[in-house]
C-alpha positions in Angstrom: 0.0 0.0 0.0 1.5 3.3 -1.1 1.8 6.1 1.4 -0.8 8.0 -0.6 -3.2 5.1 -0.2 -3.0 4.8 3.6 -6.2 3.7 5.3 -8.3 6.3 7.1 -7.3 6.1 10.7 -10.8 7.3 12.0 -12.4 4.5 10.0 -9.9 1.9 11.2 -10.6 3.1 14.8 -14.3 2.4 14.2 -13.5 -1.1 12.9 -11.5 -1.7 16.1 -14.3 -0.6 18.3 -16.9 -2.7 16.5 -14.6 -5.8 17.0 -14.1 -5.0 20.7 -17.8 -4.4 21.4 -19.2 -7.0 19.0 -21.8 -4.6 17.5 -22.2 -1.4 15.6 -24.6 0.1 18.1 -22.2 -0.4 21.1 -19.3 0.9 19.1 -21.3 3.9 18.1 -22.1 4.6 21.8 -18.4 4.2 22.7 -17.3 6.6 20.0 -20.2 9.1 20.5 -21.2 8.7 16.8 -24.3 7.6 15.1 -24.8 4.0 14.0 -25.0 5.0 10.4 -21.6 6.8 10.6 -19.9 3.8 12.2 -21.5 1.4 9.6 -20.3 3.7 6.8 -16.8 3.9 8.3 -16.5 0.1 8.4 -17.8 -0.2 4.8 -15.3 2.3 3.6 -12.4 0.4 5.2 -13.7 -2.9 3.7 -14.0 -1.2 0.3 -10.4 0.2 0.5 -9.1 -3.3 1.4 -11.3 -5.1 -1.1 -12.5 -7.6 1.5 -15.1 -8.1 4.2 -13.7 -7.8 7.8 -16.7 -9.1 9.7 -19.2 -11.9 9.5 -22.6 -10.2 10.2 -24.6 -12.5 12.5 -27.7 -12.0 14.6 -25.5 -12.5 17.7 -23.1 -9.7 16.6 -20.2 -8.8 14.4 -17.4 -11.4 14.3 -14.1 -10.6 12.6 -13.1 -12.9 9.7 -9.6 -14.3 9.5 -8.6 -11.3 7.4 -10.4 -9.0 9.9 -8.3 -10.5 12.7 -5.1 -9.8 10.7 -6.1 -6.2 10.1 -7.0 -5.9 13.8 -3.7 -7.3 14.9 -1.9 -4.7 12.9 -4.3 -1.8 13.8 -3.8 -2.6 17.5 -0.1 -1.8 17.1 -1.0 1.4 15.1 -3.3 2.6 17.9 -1.0 1.5 20.7 1.5 3.9 19.2 -1.0 6.7 18.9 -2.3 6.0 22.4 1.2 6.2 23.7 1.6 9.6 21.9 -1.7 10.8 23.4 -0.6 9.8 26.9 2.7 11.6 26.4 0.8 14.7 25.2 -1.5 14.4 28.2 1.5 14.7 30.5 2.6 17.8 28.7 -1.0 19.0 29.0 -1.1 18.5 32.7 2.0 20.7 33.1 -0.1 23.4 31.5 -3.3 22.6 33.6 -5.2 21.5 30.5 -7.5 18.5 31.0 -6.3 15.7 28.7 -8.8 14.1 26.3 -9.7 10.5 27.1 -8.8 7.8 24.7 -7.1 8.3 21.3 -8.0 12.0 20.5 -9.6 12.9 17.3 -6.8 15.2 16.1 -4.6 12.1 15.8 -7.2 10.1 13.9 -6.6 11.7 10.5 -4.1 9.9 8.3 -3.6 12.8 5.8 -2.9 15.2 8.7 -0.2 12.9 10.1 1.3 12.5 6.6 1.5 16.2 6.1 3.3 16.6 9.4 5.7 13.8 8.5 6.4 15.3 5.0 7.0 18.8 6.5 9.4 17.4 9.0 11.3 15.7 6.2 11.4 18.7 3.9 11.6 21.4 6.6 10.0 23.8 4.1 6.3 24.5 3.8 6.0 25.0 0.0 8.2 21.9 -0.6 6.0 19.7 1.6 2.9 21.0 -0.1 4.3 20.2 -3.5 5.4 16.8 -2.4 1.9 15.8 -1.5 0.0 17.8 -4.1 -1.8 20.1 -1.7 -1.8 23.8 -1.0 0.4 25.5 1.5 -2.6 26.6 3.6 -3.6 23.0 3.9 -0.3 22.1 5.4 -0.4 25.1 7.7 -3.9 24.1 8.8 -2.9 20.5 9.5 0.0 21.6 11.7 -2.1 24.1 13.5 -4.6 21.4 14.4 -1.9 19.0 15.6 -0.3 21.7 17.7 -3.6 22.8 19.2 -4.4 19.2 20.0 -1.0 18.5 21.5 -1.0 21.7 23.5 2.5 22.7 22.6 4.5 23.9 19.5 5.9 21.2 17.2 7.9 23.5 15.0 10.1 26.5 15.1 9.2 28.8 12.2 11.9 31.0 10.6 12.2 32.7 7.2 14.1 29.9 5.6 11.8 27.1 6.7 10.9 25.1 9.8 12.6 23.0 12.4 11.2 20.5 14.8 11.1 21.5 18.5 12.4 19.0 21.0 8.8 18.0 21.7 8.2 17.8 18.0 11.0 15.3 17.6 9.3 13.0 20.1 5.9 13.6 18.5 7.3 12.7 15.1 8.8 9.4 16.3 5.4 8.1 17.4 3.8 9.3 14.1 6.5 7.6 12.0 6.0 4.3 13.9 2.2 4.5 13.6 2.2 5.2 9.8 4.9 2.6 9.2 2.7 0.0 10.9 -0.3 1.2 9.0 1.5 0.7 5.7 1.7 -3.1 6.3 -2.0 -3.8 6.5 -2.4 -4.7 2.8 0.7 -6.9 3.0 -0.7 -8.8 5.9 -3.9 -9.5 3.9 -1.9 -10.6 0.9 0.1 -13.0 3.0 -3.1 -14.6 4.3 -4.0 -15.2 0.6 -0.7 -16.8 0.0 1.2 -13.9 -1.6 4.2 -12.3 0.0 4.5 -8.7 -1.1 5.8 -5.3 0.0 8.9 -3.3 0.6 11.6 -4.5 3.0 14.2 -1.9 4.1 17.3 -3.4 5.6 20.0 -1.6 7.6 23.0 -3.2 6.0 26.3 -3.1 8.0 29.6 -4.2 6.5 29.8 -7.6 8.1 26.4 -8.6 6.6 26.1 -7.0 3.2 28.9 -8.7 1.2 27.9 -12.3 1.4 24.9 -13.1 3.6 22.5 -10.3 2.5 22.9 -10.6 -1.3 22.3 -14.4 -1.3 19.3 -14.1 1.0 17.8 -11.3 -1.1 18.3 -13.3 -4.3 16.4 -16.2 -2.8 13.5 -14.1 -1.6 12.9 -12.0 -4.7 13.2 -15.1 -6.9 10.5 -16.9 -4.9 8.3 -13.8 -4.2 8.3 -11.5 -7.2 6.2 -8.9 -5.5 8.8 -8.2 -2.8 11.1 -5.2 -3.2 14.2 -4.8 -1.0 15.8 -1.5 -0.2 19.2 -1.3 1.7 20.4 1.5 3.9 24.1 1.6 4.4 24.3 4.5 7.0 26.4 4.3 10.1 25.1 2.2 12.9 23.8 5.1 15.0 21.7 6.4 12.1 20.4 2.9 11.4 19.3 2.4 15.0 17.4 5.7 14.9 15.6 4.6 11.7 14.9 1.2 13.2 13.3 2.7 16.3 11.1 4.8 14.1 10.1 1.9 11.9 11.6 3.4 8.8 13.8 0.2 8.4 12.7 -3.3 9.3 15.9 -4.7 10.8 19.6 -4.3 10.8 22.0 -7.0 9.6 25.7 -7.0 10.7 27.9 -6.9 13.7 26.0 -6.9 16.9 26.5 -4.3 19.7 26.6 -5.2 23.4 24.1 -2.6 24.4 21.3 -3.3 22.0 19.1 -5.1 24.5 19.1 -2.1 26.8 17.9 0.3 24.1 14.5 -1.0 23.1 16.1 -3.4 20.6 16.6 -7.1 20.5 19.4 -9.0 18.9 19.7 -12.5 17.4 23.2 -13.9 16.8 23.6 -15.8 13.6 27.3 -16.5 13.5 30.7 -15.3 14.7 34.0 -14.6 13.0 37.5 -13.7 14.0 39.2 -10.8 12.2 41.8 -11.7 9.7 44.7 -9.8 8.1 44.5 -9.5 4.3 47.1 -8.6 1.7 47.4 -8.8 -2.1 48.4 -12.0 -3.9 52.2 -12.0 -4.1 52.7 -9.7 -1.1 56.1 -10.1 0.6 54.5 -11.4 3.8 52.1 -13.8 1.9 54.7 -16.6 1.7 55.4 -16.7 5.5 54.1 -19.9 7.1 53.6 -18.2 10.5 53.5 -14.6 11.5 52.8 -12.9 14.8 51.3 -9.4 15.4 54.9 -8.4 16.3 56.0 -9.1 12.7 53.4 -6.6 11.4 54.1 -3.6 13.6 56.0 -1.8 10.9 53.6 -2.6 8.0 51.4 0.0 6.4 48.0 -0.6 7.8 44.5 0.2 6.5 42.3 0.4 9.6 38.8 1.4 10.6 38.2 4.7 12.4 39.4 5.1 15.9 37.0 3.8 18.6 35.1 1.7 16.1 34.5 -1.9 17.4 36.9 -3.5 14.9 39.6 -0.9 15.7 39.2 -1.5 19.4 39.6 -5.3 19.0 42.6 -4.8 16.8 44.4 -2.5 19.2 43.5 -4.7 22.2 45.2 -7.6 20.5 48.5 -5.7 20.3 48.2 -4.3 23.8 47.8 -7.9 25.2 51.2 -8.7 23.7 52.7 -5.5 25.3 53.0 -4.0 21.8 52.1 -0.5 20.7 49.2 -0.7 18.2 50.3 0.3 14.7 49.2 3.7 13.5 47.2 3.5 10.3 48.4 4.8 7.0 44.8 5.0 5.9 41.7 5.1 8.0 38.5 3.9 6.2 35.6 1.5 6.4 34.8 1.8 2.8 35.3 -1.6 1.1 35.9 -0.1 -2.3 38.8 2.0 -0.9 40.2 -1.0 1.0 40.0 -3.3 -2.0 41.7 -0.8 -4.3 44.5 -0.2 -1.8 45.1 -3.8 -1.1 45.2 -4.8 -4.7 47.6 -2.1 -5.8 49.9 -1.5 -2.8 51.7 -3.5 -0.1 49.3 -2.2 2.5 47.6 -4.7 4.7 44.1 -4.5 6.4 42.2 -6.2 9.2 38.6 -7.1 8.7 36.2 -10.0 8.5 37.2 -12.5 5.8 33.7 -12.6 4.3 33.8 -8.8 3.6 36.3 -9.5 0.8 35.4 -13.2 0.3 35.2 -13.1 -3.5 38.6 -11.4 -3.9 40.1 -14.2 -1.7 38.3 -16.9 -3.7 39.5 -15.5 -7.0 43.1 -15.4 -5.7 43.4 -11.6 -5.8 43.8 -11.3 -2.0 45.2 -13.7 0.6 44.7 -14.2 4.4 48.1 -13.8 6.1 49.1 -16.6 8.5 48.8 -14.5 11.7 46.6 -15.6 14.6 44.0 -13.0 15.5 42.9 -14.5 18.8 40.0 -13.0 20.8 38.9 -10.7 17.9 35.7 -12.6 17.4 32.7 -10.5 16.4 29.1 -11.7 16.5 27.1 -11.2 13.3 23.3 -11.1 13.5 20.0 -9.3 13.3 18.9 -6.3 15.3 15.1 -5.7 15.5 12.9 -3.4 17.5 11.5 -5.2 20.5 7.8 -5.9 20.5 7.4 -5.0 16.8 6.6 -8.1 14.7 8.0 -7.8 11.2 5.9 -7.5 8.1 5.4 -10.7 6.0 8.0 -9.7 3.5 10.5 -8.8 6.2 9.9 -12.1 7.9 10.5 -14.0 4.6 13.9 -12.1 4.2 14.8 -12.7 7.9 14.2 -16.5 7.4 16.3 -16.5 4.3 19.1 -14.6 6.1 19.1 -17.2 8.9 19.4 -20.0 6.4 22.2 -18.4 4.5 24.1 -17.4 7.7 24.0 -21.1 8.8 25.5 -22.2 5.4 28.2 -19.5 5.6 29.1 -20.4 9.1 29.5 -24.1 8.2 31.6 -23.2 5.1 33.8 -20.9 7.2 34.2 -23.6 9.9 35.2 -26.2 7.2 37.7 -23.7 5.6 39.2 -23.0 9.0 39.8 -26.7 9.6 41.5 -27.0 6.2 43.8 -24.1 7.0 
């Protein structure tokens, strides 16, 4: 479902109340709306989805199997909006304003939330209006309603555009999560009908994107032709922020120790020690055994200072009472590392699978130097309590399978060496 085709939140809220109460009349009473308005809202959602959500029986309205799937997803949507409403209520109470009970009406307008999200992205009122094909006054009106409902400013206005306030940043996080959950409703329905579809956005870190991710993506898109995969190669901190907002589905790569304490959950798939790589024919390549001491005067390509790999590398030398080598080049870009290794006598430390193909083709070699206690866990990082979409789940399953195969192959290769 395209962002422009998002379901009407007010209508979906009515669907949820009908399911909870079992009848249109009780839902209408709970929502302070007429029965005809609730009936119309349910029919509009059913028409938008192209399916019936309820079995109409004399005993009441019972959700169909598809209706239950829609309700499961909508519960997460409204849990996010309810959380936002409660947070706004706390802000209200500081200003002695009586908070509105339940999910307030100002949040139950999909288009209004989309306008706010788009304006936050563009930071320019005319640009946001053009992006959604509406007038600038329509954007201004939507923001005014949200700010009046929240009880505090969401934006700083200045001649060059707008910036989110600190409260606006928190408000935006909840809105992004709610709209991202809402976007998966049609994909849930398609999955029940046997078709996996939708967009999967993966935060791809270096240790996962060379070998595991391409193979897993190839398997999924071959089997499910309606799945589209987008990769995000930003730094870890940026990926975590996007994951918390629901803008990406999961992160694949090296795991961090503090993930569990930050609203995220991790799943280890495999582990690998660092290796030292050099070009084929490098003066050190013929040595049967090397130690870190033998490499102190080499020209090194290393990751940035304080990165996890750099810390492991430097700790290895310090354990041997050696001063860690200073890098000739600091970079995490594989294209730069590859080019330098192939055309100079520099050496680099990284996971073997990051340049696996160059090693298989004989362009690069793993130097015979033990890199003890440099093991890094590779796996998935997801947002806790947020079940993935059907397409994301299919890709996660494929990644698990590929990681198992890679781990077995690496273990077998290690025995041979």
